N, CA, C and O atoms as a Tripos MOL2 file, in Angstrom:
@<TRIPOS>MOLECULE
protein
  272   271    68     0     0
PROTEIN
NO_CHARGES

@<TRIPOS>ATOM
      1 N          -7.2590  -87.9980   44.1230 N.3       1 MET1
      2 CA         -8.2980  -87.3540   43.3230 C.3       1 MET1
      3 C          -8.1400  -87.8220   41.8800 C.2       1 MET1
      4 O          -7.0420  -87.8600   41.3250 O.2       1 MET1
      5 N          -9.3040  -88.1820   41.2870 N.am      2 ASP2
      6 CA         -9.3030  -88.6380   39.8940 C.3       2 ASP2
      7 C          -9.4940  -87.4120   38.9960 C.2       2 ASP2
      8 O         -10.5610  -86.8000   38.9730 O.2       2 ASP2
      9 N          -8.4640  -87.0820   38.2810 N.am      3 ALA3
     10 CA         -8.5810  -85.9440   37.3680 C.3       3 ALA3
     11 C          -8.6340  -86.4330   35.9220 C.2       3 ALA3
     12 O          -7.9570  -87.3910   35.5500 O.2       3 ALA3
     13 N          -9.4480  -85.7590   35.1200 N.am      4 LYS4
     14 CA         -9.5370  -86.0860   33.7230 C.3       4 LYS4
     15 C          -8.2420  -85.6440   33.0430 C.2       4 LYS4
     16 O          -7.7400  -84.5490   33.2960 O.2       4 LYS4
     17 N          -7.7100  -86.5050   32.1820 N.am      5 ARG5
     18 CA         -6.5310  -86.1280   31.3960 C.3       5 ARG5
     19 C          -7.0270  -85.2970   30.2100 C.2       5 ARG5
     20 O          -7.9840  -85.6650   29.5290 O.2       5 ARG5
     21 N          -6.3690  -84.1970   29.9890 N.am      6 ARG6
     22 CA         -6.7200  -83.2860   28.9010 C.3       6 ARG6
     23 C          -5.5940  -83.0790   27.9850 C.2       6 ARG6
     24 O          -4.4530  -82.9730   28.4350 O.2       6 ARG6
     25 N          -5.8470  -83.0130   26.6980 N.am      7 ARG7
     26 CA         -4.7990  -82.7050   25.7140 C.3       7 ARG7
     27 C          -5.2600  -81.5030   24.8820 C.2       7 ARG7
     28 O          -6.3370  -81.5270   24.2870 O.2       7 ARG7
     29 N          -4.4560  -80.4820   24.8510 N.am      8 ASN8
     30 CA         -4.7460  -79.3200   24.0280 C.3       8 ASN8
     31 C          -4.4650  -79.7270   22.5650 C.2       8 ASN8
     32 O          -3.5650  -80.5140   22.2710 O.2       8 ASN8
     33 N          -5.2910  -79.1410   21.6560 N.am      9 PHE9
     34 CA         -5.1370  -79.4390   20.2530 C.3       9 PHE9
     35 C          -5.3200  -78.1600   19.4330 C.2       9 PHE9
     36 O          -5.9610  -77.2030   19.8680 O.2       9 PHE9
     37 N          -4.7480  -78.1800   18.2590 N.am     10 HIS10
     38 CA         -4.9110  -77.1160   17.2430 C.3      10 HIS10
     39 C          -5.2580  -77.7890   15.9420 C.2      10 HIS10
     40 O          -4.7280  -78.8500   15.6130 O.2      10 HIS10
     41 N          -6.1610  -77.1590   15.1950 N.am     11 LEU11
     42 CA         -6.4740  -77.5930   13.8540 C.3      11 LEU11
     43 C          -5.9390  -76.5380   12.9010 C.2      11 LEU11
     44 O          -6.1660  -75.3410   13.0770 O.2      11 LEU11
     45 N          -5.2300  -77.0070   11.8960 N.am     12 GLU12
     46 CA         -4.5380  -76.0740   10.9380 C.3      12 GLU12
     47 C          -4.8860  -76.4510    9.5080 C.2      12 GLU12
     48 O          -5.2650  -77.5860    9.2190 O.2      12 GLU12
     49 N          -4.7480  -75.4660    8.6140 N.am     13 ASN13
     50 CA         -4.9200  -75.7370    7.1960 C.3      13 ASN13
     51 C          -3.5360  -76.0880    6.6120 C.2      13 ASN13
     52 O          -2.5490  -76.1370    7.3470 O.2      13 ASN13
     53 N          -3.4680  -76.3250    5.3260 N.am     14 ALA14
     54 CA         -2.2130  -76.7310    4.6520 C.3      14 ALA14
     55 C          -1.1050  -75.7060    4.7370 C.2      14 ALA14
     56 O           0.0720  -76.0520    4.6300 O.2      14 ALA14
     57 N          -1.4730  -74.4230    4.9330 N.am     15 ASP15
     58 CA         -0.5020  -73.3310    5.0310 C.3      15 ASP15
     59 C          -0.0260  -73.1260    6.4420 C.2      15 ASP15
     60 O           0.8240  -72.2660    6.6750 O.2      15 ASP15
     61 N          -0.5430  -73.8880    7.4130 N.am     16 GLY16
     62 CA         -0.1340  -73.7330    8.7960 C.3      16 GLY16
     63 C          -0.9660  -72.7510    9.6030 C.2      16 GLY16
     64 O          -0.6900  -72.4890   10.7740 O.2      16 GLY16
     65 N          -2.0000  -72.2100    8.9440 N.am     17 LYS17
     66 CA         -2.8540  -71.2240    9.6680 C.3      17 LYS17
     67 C          -3.7420  -71.9910   10.6600 C.2      17 LYS17
     68 O          -4.3710  -72.9870   10.3010 O.2      17 LYS17
     69 N          -3.7840  -71.5090   11.9220 N.am     18 LYS18
     70 CA         -4.5920  -72.1180   12.9390 C.3      18 LYS18
     71 C          -6.0680  -71.8050   12.6980 C.2      18 LYS18
     72 O          -6.4480  -70.6360   12.6350 O.2      18 LYS18
     73 N          -6.8970  -72.8330   12.5630 N.am     19 LEU19
     74 CA         -8.3310  -72.6450   12.3130 C.3      19 LEU19
     75 C          -9.1670  -72.8380   13.5770 C.2      19 LEU19
     76 O         -10.2540  -72.2700   13.6840 O.2      19 LEU19
     77 N          -8.6860  -73.6210   14.5250 N.am     20 ALA20
     78 CA         -9.4330  -73.8550   15.7480 C.3      20 ALA20
     79 C          -8.4880  -74.4180   16.7920 C.2      20 ALA20
     80 O          -7.4470  -74.9840   16.4570 O.2      20 ALA20
     81 N          -8.8570  -74.2600   18.0780 N.am     21 SER21
     82 CA         -8.0630  -74.8640   19.1340 C.3      21 SER21
     83 C          -9.0230  -75.1870   20.3250 C.2      21 SER21
     84 O         -10.1010  -74.6090   20.4630 O.2      21 SER21
     85 N          -8.5710  -76.1190   21.1470 N.am     22 GLY22
     86 CA         -9.4010  -76.5070   22.2760 C.3      22 GLY22
     87 C          -8.7510  -77.6360   23.0610 C.2      22 GLY22
     88 O          -7.5310  -77.7940   23.0690 O.2      22 GLY22
     89 N          -9.6150  -78.4280   23.7300 N.am     23 ILE23
     90 CA         -9.1590  -79.4960   24.5970 C.3      23 ILE23
     91 C          -9.8390  -80.7890   24.2240 C.2      23 ILE23
     92 O         -11.0510  -80.8420   24.0100 O.2      23 ILE23
     93 N          -9.0340  -81.8340   24.1510 N.am     24 LEU24
     94 CA         -9.5330  -83.1970   23.8890 C.3      24 LEU24
     95 C          -9.3620  -84.0390   25.1420 C.2      24 LEU24
     96 O          -8.2640  -84.1700   25.6850 O.2      24 LEU24
     97 N         -10.4810  -84.6080   25.5880 N.am     25 TYR25
     98 CA        -10.4540  -85.4400   26.8400 C.3      25 TYR25
     99 C         -10.2710  -86.9180   26.4350 C.2      25 TYR25
    100 O         -10.5730  -87.3050   25.3060 O.2      25 TYR25
    101 N          -9.7780  -87.7190   27.3670 N.am     26 ASP26
    102 CA         -9.5950  -89.1430   27.1520 C.3      26 ASP26
    103 C         -10.8850  -89.8280   26.7400 C.2      26 ASP26
    104 O         -10.8650  -90.7400   25.9140 O.2      26 ASP26
    105 N         -12.0010  -89.4030   27.3020 N.am     27 GLU27
    106 CA        -13.2890  -90.0470   27.0210 C.3      27 GLU27
    107 C         -13.7350  -89.8020   25.5810 C.2      27 GLU27
    108 O         -14.6700  -90.4440   25.1010 O.2      27 GLU27
    109 N         -13.0810  -88.8900   24.9050 N.am     28 GLY28
    110 CA        -13.4230  -88.5540   23.5130 C.3      28 GLY28
    111 C         -14.1260  -87.2410   23.3920 C.2      28 GLY28
    112 O         -14.2570  -86.7250   22.2820 O.2      28 GLY28
    113 N         -14.5920  -86.6650   24.4910 N.am     29 ASN29
    114 CA        -15.2700  -85.3570   24.4450 C.3      29 ASN29
    115 C         -14.2900  -84.2860   23.9810 C.2      29 ASN29
    116 O         -13.0890  -84.3830   24.2330 O.2      29 ASN29
    117 N         -14.8070  -83.2700   23.3070 N.am     30 VAL30
    118 CA        -14.0000  -82.1780   22.7820 C.3      30 VAL30
    119 C         -14.6150  -80.8540   23.2110 C.2      30 VAL30
    120 O         -15.8300  -80.6670   23.1470 O.2      30 VAL30
    121 N         -13.7620  -79.9460   23.6460 N.am     31 GLN31
    122 CA        -14.1990  -78.5740   23.9190 C.3      31 GLN31
    123 C         -13.4390  -77.6390   23.0000 C.2      31 GLN31
    124 O         -12.2120  -77.5660   23.0670 O.2      31 GLN31
    125 N         -14.1480  -76.9280   22.1460 N.am     32 VAL32
    126 CA        -13.4860  -75.9620   21.2360 C.3      32 VAL32
    127 C         -13.5300  -74.5880   21.9430 C.2      32 VAL32
    128 O         -14.5990  -74.0770   22.2740 O.2      32 VAL32
    129 N         -12.3630  -74.0250   22.1550 N.am     33 LEU33
    130 CA        -12.2240  -72.7710   22.8570 C.3      33 LEU33
    131 C         -12.0720  -71.5490   21.9190 C.2      33 LEU33
    132 O         -12.3820  -70.4150   22.2840 O.2      33 LEU33
    133 N         -11.5840  -71.8330   20.7020 N.am     34 TRP34
    134 CA        -11.3800  -70.7410   19.7460 C.3      34 TRP34
    135 C         -11.5130  -71.2580   18.3220 C.2      34 TRP34
    136 O         -11.0040  -72.3270   17.9870 O.2      34 TRP34
    137 N         -12.2100  -70.4780   17.4810 N.am     35 ARG35
    138 CA        -12.3250  -70.7890   16.0540 C.3      35 ARG35
    139 C         -11.9970  -69.5460   15.2680 C.2      35 ARG35
    140 O         -12.3640  -68.4350   15.6510 O.2      35 ARG35
    141 N         -11.2960  -69.7430   14.1580 N.am     36 ASP36
    142 CA        -10.9360  -68.6200   13.3050 C.3      36 ASP36
    143 C         -12.1160  -67.8890   12.7530 C.2      36 ASP36
    144 O         -12.0460  -66.6740   12.5660 O.2      36 ASP36
    145 N         -13.2180  -68.5830   12.4800 N.am     37 ASP37
    146 CA        -14.3660  -67.9510   11.8740 C.3      37 ASP37
    147 C         -15.2830  -67.2290   12.8490 C.2      37 ASP37
    148 O         -16.1240  -66.4380   12.4240 O.2      37 ASP37
    149 N         -15.1390  -67.4860   14.1710 N.am     38 CYS38
    150 CA        -16.0590  -66.7820   15.1090 C.3      38 CYS38
    151 C         -15.3690  -66.3450   16.3840 C.2      38 CYS38
    152 O         -16.0390  -65.7960   17.2590 O.2      38 CYS38
    153 N         -14.0580  -66.5570   16.5450 N.am     39 GLY39
    154 CA        -13.3380  -66.0830   17.7290 C.3      39 GLY39
    155 C         -13.4870  -67.0300   18.9080 C.2      39 GLY39
    156 O         -13.6330  -68.2410   18.7420 O.2      39 GLY39
    157 N         -13.4460  -66.4510   20.1030 N.am     40 HIS40
    158 CA        -13.5250  -67.2690   21.3300 C.3      40 HIS40
    159 C         -14.9230  -67.8690   21.4550 C.2      40 HIS40
    160 O         -15.9320  -67.2240   21.1710 O.2      40 HIS40
    161 N         -14.9430  -69.1220   21.8890 N.am     41 THR41
    162 CA        -16.1990  -69.8810   21.9710 C.3      41 THR41
    163 C         -16.0770  -70.8480   23.1270 C.2      41 THR41
    164 O         -15.0190  -70.9200   23.7530 O.2      41 THR41
    165 N         -17.1170  -71.5870   23.4290 N.am     42 ALA42
    166 CA        -17.0940  -72.6260   24.4400 C.3      42 ALA42
    167 C         -17.9710  -73.7950   23.9540 C.2      42 ALA42
    168 O         -18.8360  -74.2850   24.6800 O.2      42 ALA42
    169 N         -17.7260  -74.2160   22.7300 N.am     43 GLU43
    170 CA        -18.5340  -75.3140   22.1370 C.3      43 GLU43
    171 C         -18.0440  -76.6600   22.6470 C.2      43 GLU43
    172 O         -16.8460  -76.8630   22.8490 O.2      43 GLU43
    173 N         -18.9770  -77.5680   22.8520 N.am     44 GLN44
    174 CA        -18.6080  -78.9020   23.3010 C.3      44 GLN44
    175 C         -19.2170  -79.9730   22.3490 C.2      44 GLN44
    176 O         -20.3710  -79.8960   21.9300 O.2      44 GLN44
    177 N         -18.3940  -80.9300   22.0550 N.am     45 TYR45
    178 CA        -18.8270  -82.0030   21.1260 C.3      45 TYR45
    179 C         -18.4840  -83.3650   21.6840 C.2      45 TYR45
    180 O         -17.6020  -83.4970   22.5320 O.2      45 TYR45
    181 N         -19.1710  -84.3580   21.2140 N.am     46 ALA46
    182 CA        -18.9680  -85.7310   21.7310 C.3      46 ALA46
    183 C         -17.7550  -86.4290   21.0730 C.2      46 ALA46
    184 O         -17.2580  -87.4320   21.5860 O.2      46 ALA46
    185 N         -17.3020  -85.9020   19.9660 N.am     47 SER47
    186 CA        -16.1850  -86.5220   19.2390 C.3      47 SER47
    187 C         -15.3800  -85.4960   18.4350 C.2      47 SER47
    188 O         -15.9110  -84.4660   18.0210 O.2      47 SER47
    189 N         -14.1170  -85.7860   18.2220 N.am     48 ILE48
    190 CA        -13.2780  -84.9170   17.4310 C.3      48 ILE48
    191 C         -13.7110  -84.9190   15.9560 C.2      48 ILE48
    192 O         -13.4560  -83.9590   15.2280 O.2      48 ILE48
    193 N         -14.3790  -86.0260   15.5150 N.am     49 ASN49
    194 CA        -14.8530  -86.0950   14.1600 C.3      49 ASN49
    195 C         -15.8610  -84.9970   13.8320 C.2      49 ASN49
    196 O         -15.8670  -84.4620   12.7230 O.2      49 ASN49
    197 N         -16.7040  -84.6700   14.7930 N.am     50 LEU50
    198 CA        -17.6760  -83.6040   14.5850 C.3      50 LEU50
    199 C         -16.9890  -82.2430   14.3940 C.2      50 LEU50
    200 O         -17.4710  -81.3980   13.6400 O.2      50 LEU50
    201 N         -15.8710  -82.0440   15.0760 N.am     51 VAL51
    202 CA        -15.1360  -80.7980   14.9540 C.3      51 VAL51
    203 C         -14.4320  -80.7330   13.6160 C.2      51 VAL51
    204 O         -14.3830  -79.6700   12.9970 O.2      51 VAL51
    205 N         -13.8850  -81.8510   13.1540 N.am     52 LEU52
    206 CA        -13.2020  -81.9160   11.8710 C.3      52 LEU52
    207 C         -14.1450  -81.5590   10.7280 C.2      52 LEU52
    208 O         -13.7370  -80.9180    9.7590 O.2      52 LEU52
    209 N         -15.4010  -81.9720   10.8410 N.am     53 ASP53
    210 CA        -16.3960  -81.6330    9.8480 C.3      53 ASP53
    211 C         -16.8880  -80.2180    9.9560 C.2      53 ASP53
    212 O         -17.4370  -79.6870    8.9910 O.2      53 ASP53
    213 N         -16.7100  -79.5820   11.1060 N.am     54 LEU54
    214 CA        -17.2490  -78.2570   11.3540 C.3      54 LEU54
    215 C         -16.5020  -77.1650   10.5770 C.2      54 LEU54
    216 O         -17.1210  -76.2460   10.0400 O.2      54 LEU54
    217 N         -15.1800  -77.2700   10.5230 N.am     55 VAL55
    218 CA        -14.3760  -76.2290    9.9120 C.3      55 VAL55
    219 C         -13.7620  -76.7260    8.6120 C.2      55 VAL55
    220 O         -12.9640  -77.6620    8.6420 O.2      55 VAL55
    221 N         -14.1070  -76.1270    7.4590 N.am     56 PRO56
    222 CA        -13.5500  -76.5900    6.1950 C.3      56 PRO56
    223 C         -12.0490  -76.2580    6.0390 C.2      56 PRO56
    224 O         -11.5860  -75.2350    6.5440 O.2      56 PRO56
    225 N         -11.3170  -77.1010    5.3590 N.am     57 GLY57
    226 CA         -9.9240  -76.8110    5.0570 C.3      57 GLY57
    227 C          -8.9210  -77.3720    6.0480 C.2      57 GLY57
    228 O          -7.7290  -77.0840    5.9420 O.2      57 GLY57
    229 N          -9.3700  -78.1560    7.0000 N.am     58 ILE58
    230 CA         -8.4450  -78.6750    8.0400 C.3      58 ILE58
    231 C          -7.6220  -79.7910    7.4130 C.2      58 ILE58
    232 O          -8.1770  -80.7200    6.8270 O.2      58 ILE58
    233 N          -6.2770  -79.7040    7.5370 N.am     59 THR59
    234 CA         -5.4290  -80.7750    7.0890 C.3      59 THR59
    235 C          -4.4880  -81.3070    8.1780 C.2      59 THR59
    236 O          -3.8610  -82.3540    8.0160 O.2      59 THR59
    237 N          -4.4030  -80.5550    9.3040 N.am     60 VAL60
    238 CA         -3.5030  -80.9810   10.3850 C.3      60 VAL60
    239 C          -4.2350  -80.9230   11.7290 C.2      60 VAL60
    240 O          -4.8670  -79.9210   12.0630 O.2      60 VAL60
    241 N          -4.1370  -82.0060   12.4850 N.am     61 LEU61
    242 CA         -4.5910  -82.0480   13.8590 C.3      61 LEU61
    243 C          -3.3380  -82.1660   14.7150 C.2      61 LEU61
    244 O          -2.6900  -83.2120   14.7020 O.2      61 LEU61
    245 N          -2.9780  -81.1240   15.4560 N.am     62 ARG62
    246 CA         -1.7780  -81.0860   16.2170 C.3      62 ARG62
    247 C          -2.1520  -81.1780   17.7080 C.2      62 ARG62
    248 O          -2.8570  -80.3220   18.2430 O.2      62 ARG62
    249 N          -1.6590  -82.2390   18.3580 N.am     63 LEU63
    250 CA         -1.8420  -82.4460   19.8030 C.3      63 LEU63
    251 C          -0.6530  -81.9700   20.5780 C.2      63 LEU63
    252 O           0.4900  -82.2170   20.1950 O.2      63 LEU63
    253 N          -0.9130  -81.2850   21.6730 N.am     64 GLU64
    254 CA          0.1810  -80.8110   22.5600 C.3      64 GLU64
    255 C           0.4050  -81.8600   23.6820 C.2      64 GLU64
    256 O          -0.3420  -82.8330   23.7870 O.2      64 GLU64
    257 N           1.3870  -81.6520   24.4680 N.am     65 ASP65
    258 CA          1.7070  -82.5860   25.5820 C.3      65 ASP65
    259 C           0.5270  -82.7210   26.5140 C.2      65 ASP65
    260 O          -0.3010  -81.8170   26.6280 O.2      65 ASP65
    261 N           0.4550  -83.8720   27.1900 N.am     66 ASP66
    262 CA         -0.5780  -84.1740   28.1390 C.3      66 ASP66
    263 C          -0.6170  -83.1270   29.2520 C.2      66 ASP66
    264 O           0.4110  -82.5720   29.6390 O.2      66 ASP66
    265 N          -1.8150  -82.8720   29.7510 N.am     67 GLU67
    266 CA         -2.0580  -81.9850   30.8500 C.3      67 GLU67
    267 C          -2.9810  -82.6440   31.8560 C.2      67 GLU67
    268 O          -4.0040  -83.1910   31.4430 O.2      67 GLU67
    269 N          -2.6960  -82.6290   33.1210 N.am     68 THR68
    270 CA         -3.6290  -83.2280   34.0940 C.3      68 THR68
    271 C          -4.1850  -82.1870   35.0010 C.2      68 THR68
    272 O          -4.9850  -82.5000   35.8820 O.2      68 THR68
@<TRIPOS>BOND
     1     1     2 1
     2     2     3 1
     3     3     4 2
     4     3     5 am
     5     5     6 1
     6     6     7 1
     7     7     8 2
     8     7     9 am
     9     9    10 1
    10    10    11 1
    11    11    12 2
    12    11    13 am
    13    13    14 1
    14    14    15 1
    15    15    16 2
    16    15    17 am
    17    17    18 1
    18    18    19 1
    19    19    20 2
    20    19    21 am
    21    21    22 1
    22    22    23 1
    23    23    24 2
    24    23    25 am
    25    25    26 1
    26    26    27 1
    27    27    28 2
    28    27    29 am
    29    29    30 1
    30    30    31 1
    31    31    32 2
    32    31    33 am
    33    33    34 1
    34    34    35 1
    35    35    36 2
    36    35    37 am
    37    37    38 1
    38    38    39 1
    39    39    40 2
    40    39    41 am
    41    41    42 1
    42    42    43 1
    43    43    44 2
    44    43    45 am
    45    45    46 1
    46    46    47 1
    47    47    48 2
    48    47    49 am
    49    49    50 1
    50    50    51 1
    51    51    52 2
    52    51    53 am
    53    53    54 1
    54    54    55 1
    55    55    56 2
    56    55    57 am
    57    57    58 1
    58    58    59 1
    59    59    60 2
    60    59    61 am
    61    61    62 1
    62    62    63 1
    63    63    64 2
    64    63    65 am
    65    65    66 1
    66    66    67 1
    67    67    68 2
    68    67    69 am
    69    69    70 1
    70    70    71 1
    71    71    72 2
    72    71    73 am
    73    73    74 1
    74    74    75 1
    75    75    76 2
    76    75    77 am
    77    77    78 1
    78    78    79 1
    79    79    80 2
    80    79    81 am
    81    81    82 1
    82    82    83 1
    83    83    84 2
    84    83    85 am
    85    85    86 1
    86    86    87 1
    87    87    88 2
    88    87    89 am
    89    89    90 1
    90    90    91 1
    91    91    92 2
    92    91    93 am
    93    93    94 1
    94    94    95 1
    95    95    96 2
    96    95    97 am
    97    97    98 1
    98    98    99 1
    99    99   100 2
   100    99   101 am
   101   101   102 1
   102   102   103 1
   103   103   104 2
   104   103   105 am
   105   105   106 1
   106   106   107 1
   107   107   108 2
   108   107   109 am
   109   109   110 1
   110   110   111 1
   111   111   112 2
   112   111   113 am
   113   113   114 1
   114   114   115 1
   115   115   116 2
   116   115   117 am
   117   117   118 1
   118   118   119 1
   119   119   120 2
   120   119   121 am
   121   121   122 1
   122   122   123 1
   123   123   124 2
   124   123   125 am
   125   125   126 1
   126   126   127 1
   127   127   128 2
   128   127   129 am
   129   129   130 1
   130   130   131 1
   131   131   132 2
   132   131   133 am
   133   133   134 1
   134   134   135 1
   135   135   136 2
   136   135   137 am
   137   137   138 1
   138   138   139 1
   139   139   140 2
   140   139   141 am
   141   141   142 1
   142   142   143 1
   143   143   144 2
   144   143   145 am
   145   145   146 1
   146   146   147 1
   147   147   148 2
   148   147   149 am
   149   149   150 1
   150   150   151 1
   151   151   152 2
   152   151   153 am
   153   153   154 1
   154   154   155 1
   155   155   156 2
   156   155   157 am
   157   157   158 1
   158   158   159 1
   159   159   160 2
   160   159   161 am
   161   161   162 1
   162   162   163 1
   163   163   164 2
   164   163   165 am
   165   165   166 1
   166   166   167 1
   167   167   168 2
   168   167   169 am
   169   169   170 1
   170   170   171 1
   171   171   172 2
   172   171   173 am
   173   173   174 1
   174   174   175 1
   175   175   176 2
   176   175   177 am
   177   177   178 1
   178   178   179 1
   179   179   180 2
   180   179   181 am
   181   181   182 1
   182   182   183 1
   183   183   184 2
   184   183   185 am
   185   185   186 1
   186   186   187 1
   187   187   188 2
   188   187   189 am
   189   189   190 1
   190   190   191 1
   191   191   192 2
   192   191   193 am
   193   193   194 1
   194   194   195 1
   195   195   196 2
   196   195   197 am
   197   197   198 1
   198   198   199 1
   199   199   200 2
   200   199   201 am
   201   201   202 1
   202   202   203 1
   203   203   204 2
   204   203   205 am
   205   205   206 1
   206   206   207 1
   207   207   208 2
   208   207   209 am
   209   209   210 1
   210   210   211 1
   211   211   212 2
   212   211   213 am
   213   213   214 1
   214   214   215 1
   215   215   216 2
   216   215   217 am
   217   217   218 1
   218   218   219 1
   219   219   220 2
   220   219   221 am
   221   221   222 1
   222   222   223 1
   223   223   224 2
   224   223   225 am
   225   225   226 1
   226   226   227 1
   227   227   228 2
   228   227   229 am
   229   229   230 1
   230   230   231 1
   231   231   232 2
   232   231   233 am
   233   233   234 1
   234   234   235 1
   235   235   236 2
   236   235   237 am
   237   237   238 1
   238   238   239 1
   239   239   240 2
   240   239   241 am
   241   241   242 1
   242   242   243 1
   243   243   244 2
   244   243   245 am
   245   245   246 1
   246   246   247 1
   247   247   248 2
   248   247   249 am
   249   249   250 1
   250   250   251 1
   251   251   252 2
   252   251   253 am
   253   253   254 1
   254   254   255 1
   255   255   256 2
   256   255   257 am
   257   257   258 1
   258   258   259 1
   259   259   260 2
   260   259   261 am
   261   261   262 1
   262   262   263 1
   263   263   264 2
   264   263   265 am
   265   265   266 1
   266   266   267 1
   267   267   268 2
   268   267   269 am
   269   269   270 1
   270   270   271 1
   271   271   272 2
@<TRIPOS>SUBSTRUCTURE
     1 MET1         2 RESIDUE 1 A MET
     2 ASP2         6 RESIDUE 1 A ASP
     3 ALA3        10 RESIDUE 1 A ALA
     4 LYS4        14 RESIDUE 1 A LYS
     5 ARG5        18 RESIDUE 1 A ARG
     6 ARG6        22 RESIDUE 1 A ARG
     7 ARG7        26 RESIDUE 1 A ARG
     8 ASN8        30 RESIDUE 1 A ASN
     9 PHE9        34 RESIDUE 1 A PHE
    10 HIS10       38 RESIDUE 1 A HIS
    11 LEU11       42 RESIDUE 1 A LEU
    12 GLU12       46 RESIDUE 1 A GLU
    13 ASN13       50 RESIDUE 1 A ASN
    14 ALA14       54 RESIDUE 1 A ALA
    15 ASP15       58 RESIDUE 1 A ASP
    16 GLY16       62 RESIDUE 1 A GLY
    17 LYS17       66 RESIDUE 1 A LYS
    18 LYS18       70 RESIDUE 1 A LYS
    19 LEU19       74 RESIDUE 1 A LEU
    20 ALA20       78 RESIDUE 1 A ALA
    21 SER21       82 RESIDUE 1 A SER
    22 GLY22       86 RESIDUE 1 A GLY
    23 ILE23       90 RESIDUE 1 A ILE
    24 LEU24       94 RESIDUE 1 A LEU
    25 TYR25       98 RESIDUE 1 A TYR
    26 ASP26      102 RESIDUE 1 A ASP
    27 GLU27      106 RESIDUE 1 A GLU
    28 GLY28      110 RESIDUE 1 A GLY
    29 ASN29      114 RESIDUE 1 A ASN
    30 VAL30      118 RESIDUE 1 A VAL
    31 GLN31      122 RESIDUE 1 A GLN
    32 VAL32      126 RESIDUE 1 A VAL
    33 LEU33      130 RESIDUE 1 A LEU
    34 TRP34      134 RESIDUE 1 A TRP
    35 ARG35      138 RESIDUE 1 A ARG
    36 ASP36      142 RESIDUE 1 A ASP
    37 ASP37      146 RESIDUE 1 A ASP
    38 CYS38      150 RESIDUE 1 A CYS
    39 GLY39      154 RESIDUE 1 A GLY
    40 HIS40      158 RESIDUE 1 A HIS
    41 THR41      162 RESIDUE 1 A THR
    42 ALA42      166 RESIDUE 1 A ALA
    43 GLU43      170 RESIDUE 1 A GLU
    44 GLN44      174 RESIDUE 1 A GLN
    45 TYR45      178 RESIDUE 1 A TYR
    46 ALA46      182 RESIDUE 1 A ALA
    47 SER47      186 RESIDUE 1 A SER
    48 ILE48      190 RESIDUE 1 A ILE
    49 ASN49      194 RESIDUE 1 A ASN
    50 LEU50      198 RESIDUE 1 A LEU
    51 VAL51      202 RESIDUE 1 A VAL
    52 LEU52      206 RESIDUE 1 A LEU
    53 ASP53      210 RESIDUE 1 A ASP
    54 LEU54      214 RESIDUE 1 A LEU
    55 VAL55      218 RESIDUE 1 A VAL
    56 PRO56      222 RESIDUE 1 A PRO
    57 GLY57      226 RESIDUE 1 A GLY
    58 ILE58      230 RESIDUE 1 A ILE
    59 THR59      234 RESIDUE 1 A THR
    60 VAL60      238 RESIDUE 1 A VAL
    61 LEU61      242 RESIDUE 1 A LEU
    62 ARG62      246 RESIDUE 1 A ARG
    63 LEU63      250 RESIDUE 1 A LEU
    64 GLU64      254 RESIDUE 1 A GLU
    65 ASP65      258 RESIDUE 1 A ASP
    66 ASP66      262 RESIDUE 1 A ASP
    67 GLU67      266 RESIDUE 1 A GLU
    68 THR68      270 RESIDUE 1 A THR
């Protein structure tokens, strides 16, 4: 079975506060599951760049271990 590789990510500000979290796929698609400004969500974007522009104050993109 061909499974998409997924990587969990967190976006943080300079103080280490988590601003958003979600899943980054190998194809570049991004699913945002939680945002500090609106809570739980299910937003989907074509690129991580769009997410970085979405939430002001992001200074850290933290990737977690691979998940299949």
